[in-house]
C-alpha positions, 0 to 999 in steps of 0.5 A: 764769817761769824757762825750763828749760835742756832748752827748748833741745833740740828734737824736730821730726819733720822735722829730723835724722829726729826726733832730739833737736836744739839750738834746732831747728838741725841739730846733734844732742845725740847729736853733741854728746855724741860730741864730748864723750866724745871728750875735746873741750872746750865751747870746742873745740865752740863754735869748730867750731860758732859758732852754739851757746852754752855753754848749748847744751852743758850742756843736751845733758848735762842732756838726756842725764842726764835720759834715763839716769835713766829708762833701764833697762839690761839689759846684763850687764857682765863680771865 
């Protein structure tokens, strides 16, 4: 049975206040997405956190995409 890349994302109440983390470690999906949105590459992040793997970064993106697809946006954009 093939495991999903999303299996790398864990929700543990006692770790990082229950925020989604990578493989139960104390680094949140949010942190990785902040690095990516600031322009850091996957390689930059892995250099800063050598215990991470490229699939961890991809899992964060996949997790965000999955959650975005179910998000109802009530924010009005300026015209």
